[in-house]
C-alpha positions, 0 to 999 in steps of 0.5 A, spaced: 397 561 822 392 555 824 388 551 819 381 553 820 378 546 820 370 544 821 368 542 828 366 535 826 370 532 820 367 526 816 372 520 816 374 517 809 374 510 808 376 510 801 381 516 800 384 514 793 377 513 790 374 520 793 380 524 791 381 521 784 373 523 783 374 530 785 380 531 781 376 528 775 370 532 776 374 538 778 370 538 785 372 540 792 374 535 797 372 538 804 370 537 811 373 530 811 379 527 815 383 522 812 387 517 816 393 512 814 391 512 807 396 510 802 396 514 796 403 513 794 404 514 786 397 518 786 397 523 781 391 529 782 393 535 778 389 541 780 386 537 786 382 542 791 382 541 798 378 545 804 378 544 811 381 537 810 386 533 815 390 528 813 394 523 819 399 518 818 398 518 810 403 516 805 404 520 799 411 517 797 412 519 790 405 522 789 404 528 784 399 533 786 401 539 781 397 545 781 393 543 787 389 548 791 389 547 799 386 551 804 385 550 811 389 543 811 393 539 816 398 534 814 400 530 820 405 525 821 405 524 813 410 521 809 411 526 803 418 524 800 419 524 793 412 527 792 411 533 787 407 539 788 410 544 783 405 550 782 401 548 788 398 553 792 397 552 800 393 557 804 393 556 812 396 549 811 400 546 817 405 541 816 406 537 822 411 532 824 412 530 816 417 527 812 418 530 805 425 528 803 427 530 796 420 533 795 419 538 789 415 544 792 418 548 786 414 555 784 409 553 790 405 559 793 404 559 801 400 564 805 399 564 813 402 557 813 406 553 818 411 547 818 413 544 825 418 539 826 418 536 819 424 533 816 425 536 809 432 534 807 434 535 800 427 538 798 426 543 793 423 550 794 426 554 788 422 560 786 417 559 791 413 565 794 412 565 802 408 570 805 407 569 813 410 562 813 412 560 820 418 554 820 420 551 827 424 545 829 425 543 822 430 539 818 432 543 811 439 540 810 441 540 803 434 543 801 434 548 795 431 555 796 433 559 790 430 565 787 424 565 793 420 571 794 418 572 802 415 576 807 413 575 814 417 568 813 420 566 820 425 560 822 426 558 829 430 552 831 431 549 824 437 546 820 439 550 814 446 546 813 448 546 806 442 549 804 442 553 797 440 560 797 442 563 791 438 569 789 434 569 796 435 575 800 435 574 807 435 581 809 432 582 816 431 575 817 432 572 824 437 566 823 439 566 831 436 559 832 438 556 826 444 551 824 447 555 818 453 551 816 455 550 809 450 555 806 451 556 799 450 563 796 452 567 790 459 569 789 457 576 791 454 573 798 448 579 797 443 573 800 446 574 807 447 582 808 443 584 814 440 577 816 440 577 823 445 572 826 449 571 833 456 572 834 458 565 833 454 565 827 457 571 824 464 568 825 462 562 822 459 565 816 465 570 816 470 564 815 465 561 809 466 568 806 473 568 806 474 573 812 479 573 817 476 576 824 482 580 828 481 582 835 482 589 838 488 592 841 
């Protein structure tokens, strides 16, 4: 699930100009490294990237809707309040990023990885997740409603107060995650056959209004 970056990437001096030109010409940004750029508030609908690395960039409040990213790494980037609706991410790595309140609604992810990211209150409603590895992330208060997934893994990740309406977790291993206050539908169908620890099961039982008695 690693991005396939070229052996050598060309450093970019004026990232905003490069991306604006690519978006306007409907061309592809490829084989470059963008470091420390402030791209806050930019809007590049339908932007295409291939083999790109972004390090320490600010994308606060940007709108990159319908973006098409493949083999891209975003490391230590600030994405809070950004909008990515209907974008597609293939072999994209988010590492050490912050994306509080970011909107990833209706996005597609394939062979991707989120590592050590802070994503509180982010929105992933109706996202399609295929072979996405999530580790060491904070998804407190995030919305993951009506999602489709296959091969999704979650490790050492906070799912406190996450909204999971109509996102079935059948077979998903949640044993390394925090699950306090998860919001599900009245039928609780989302949690059926999820893999949890005994402690998590007891906590969820309380959440569902069940009383567990000892034997004897």
